[in-house]
N, C-alpha and C positions, 0 to 999 in steps of 0.2 A: 267545729270539728269536721263536719261533712264538707265544708268549703276547702279545708286544708287537704283532705283526702282527694277531693276532686282536682285541686290544683296539682297535687303530686302526680296523680294519674295522667293529667294533661301533659305535664312536663315529660314524663316517661314516654308517653305516646309520641310527642314531638321528637324526642331524642331517638326513639326507635325508627321513626320515619326518616329522620336525617341520616342515620347510619345506613339504612337500607338504600336511600338515594345515593349516598356516597359509594356504597358497594356496587350499585348498578352502574354508576358513572365509571368506576374502575374497570368494570367488565365490558364497557362499550367497545374497547379496542380489540377484544378477543373475539374470534369468529369460529364457527363450526365449519369444518372442511370436508370435502368429499373423501370417500373411502380410499381412493387411489393415492391421495396425499399421505394419509396415515400409514398406508402400506409402504410407500416410498421412504418415509421416515424410518419405519421399522427395519427396512432392508439396509438402509445406510447407517443407522444408529440403533441397533437392536436393544441396547441397554438404556435408552432414553427414558427419563422419568420427569415428573412434574412438567409435562408438556403443555404449552399454551401457544395457540396459533393467532397470527394477525395477518392482515392484508396490507401490502405496502408496494406502491408503484407497479401494480400488475403482477406481483409475485405473492406467494404465501410464505410466511416466515414462522418457523417453529422455534420458540425459545424453550430450552430444556436443560436438564443436568444429565451428565453421563460420566460415570466413573469419578464423580466428585468435581468435574469441570463444568463451568457454566458455558453453554454453547448456543449458537443461533444457526439454523440451517435454512437456506433459501431454496424454494422450488417454484417452477412454473405451474400454472393452473392444471396442467395435465400430469403433474407429479414428477417432472424431470428435475433432478437435483442440480443446483447451480453452484452452491458454495456452502461451506461450514466455517464459522468463525468461533474460535475458542479463546476465552479470556484467560490470560496467564499473568503470573507475577514474573518479575525480571529473573528471579532465581530459578524459575521453571524453564527458561530458555536453554537450548543446547549450549554446552560449554563453548563451542566455537563461536556462537553468536555473541555470548557475553564477552568473550575475549576481544572480538572484533569491535564491539561497541566501545569497550573501555579503552581501546587503542586508537579509536577514531576521533574525528574532529568535533563530535557532539558529546563527548564523555562528560563534560561539565554541565550540560544542559539538564533540566529537570525532566524526569521520565513521567509522562502523564498516563500512558496506557500501553499495554502489550497484548498483541493478538497473534494467534496461529491461524493461518488461512489455508484452507484446502479447497481446490476447484478441479473439475474434470479437465483432463489434458493439460494440466499445469503442475509445475513443481510446488510443493508446499513452501510457503514463505512465512517468515516471522516479521511482524511489523511493530516497530517501537516508535511511539509518538512522543516527541520531546518538545519542550517549550523553554524559551528564554525571552524574558521581557514580553513583548507583544508578538513574537515570532513563534510559529509552530512548524515543525518538520516531521514527516513520517518517513522512517527509514525501513527499507525492505531488505531483508537478509535471507539467504538460503540457509539450509540446515548446517552447511559446512562453513558458515561465517562470511560469505561473500556479499558485500553490499552492492545490490544491483540497482537501487533506485533511492533517491532522496527527494521526496515530493513536498514542495512548499506551496502547492496550489490548492489546498483544501479549504482555504478561506476562513479558518478559525473554528469551524465545527469539528466535532470528533470524527476522525477517519473511521470507517468501518461499514459493515453491511453493504448497502448499495454501491459504495465506492469500490468494492472488490468484485462486483459483478462483471462477467466478461462482456465486452462490447463488440468484439470481433472474434472470429474463429482462427485457430492455429493453421488450418488448411490454407487460408488466404496467403500465407507467407512462407509456408513450410518448404516449398521447392527452392525458393531463393536462398533461404537460410541453409538448407542442406548442401547447396552448391558452394556458397561463399564461405560459410562458417560450419564446416562439417563437424558433427558431434555437439553442436550448440544445444544447451538446455534452455527452453523458453520459460521465462518466469512471469512476465507481465505483457499484456497486449492492451493498448488503450487507443480509442478514437479521439483525436485532437481536432482542433478547429480546422487546421490546414492539412491534415493527413493522419497517419497512424504511427504510434510509437511502440516498438517491440523491445522489451528488455530481456537480454539473454546472458547466459554464462558461457564463455568460450575461452578455452585455453587458460582456465583459472581466473578469468577476469569478468567483471560485470560490464556489459557493453549495451549501448543504447542505439537501436537501429531505427531510422526514420524513413517512412514511405510517404509519398504524396497521396492524394485522394483517389488516384487511379491505380494505386498499388505499385508505383514505380519507386525504386530505391533512390533515396535522396542522399543520405549520409549515415555513417556510423561513427560513434565517438566513445571514448572511455578514458577514465582517469589514469594517469601514470604518475609515479613519484618523480620528483625533480632529479634524483640521482640516476634515473633511467634516461633522462634527456641528454642527447649528445652535447658536448661542450660547445661545439660550433653553433648549435642552435641557441643555447643559452646566451652565448656571447653576442649573437646577432640581435637577440631580443633586448639585451641590456644596452647595446649600442644605440638602439632607437630611443631608449629612455634611461640615460645614464644615472639619473638621480633616483631611480626606482629600485626596488628589490624584487627578486623572483618570489612569487607566492604560490602558484599552482600551475598544473599543466594537464592538458588533454591531448590524446592523439586522435586525429580525425581522418576518416576515409570518405571520399566522394567518388562518383563515377569518373571524374576527370583528374583527380589529384589526391595526394595524401600529405598531411602536414601536422606540425605540432602547434597547438594553440596555447600560447604562454600567457599567463596572467601575472602582471606586475602591480605593485602597489607602492604608494608613498603617502603615509598618513592615512587619510580617509579616501584618497583618490585611487582608483583602479583602472588599469588599461589592459587590453589584450592584443597580442601580436601573433599573426600567422607566420610560421617559419617552416620552410621545407627542410628535409633531412640534411641537405648540403649547406644549410645556413642562409639560403636565399629568403629574404623577407617578401612575403606575398601581399 
């Protein structure tokens, strides 16, 4: 009898130790932060509850709930707010974003994740992560339903958090954008291997503006519908590839020229042709 009691107590003790060890392991990722960080969070998100902090990549991240939404806010060590990411359902998106997605080229893809992203000096964007077979694409929309970016370069991991952190400041390109694209709304700024990419909304269109590493403007491009392409341009492209059909079109501006970039396809093959507005193939 005593042996049975001893064994039972031993099992209970081991179980309790195991649970405590697991709990401690779960807590290892959470950190205690300086008072300025908790104040910064309270200033930005005064209704935050169930707050847990972690350190990631030189930033402090607060995971919390606010008004029923699950959120993550990123801060620098001195308490400067960098971004807030809110997890949404598709039905929570603005109507204009839902409509734009349903009418877009990814409507049949499976929706994996939906986020609302807020950052200083940037417009709020809604990011829909979609997947089809082994492909993943992150679609960036403004609140009024303009698709400003489709990002296929995230490499299979979930988009979010550090992917949304600003890598450059608006001031670096503001003067150029004000002069060439007055009234443009800056949505995204990213440092790329060979330069910088700035995604803007201008005259109701999402446009991608590219600069080199020295900040010099390289080009701007945006999607256009085939019905907007002049017939002389479409005919010139088809004359180059008569067995192909028109598939897609962009308009491209560079410091030296502007042209239409026409994509044609035949079966699995795709080609692109540069055509000036007068029909000259470049």
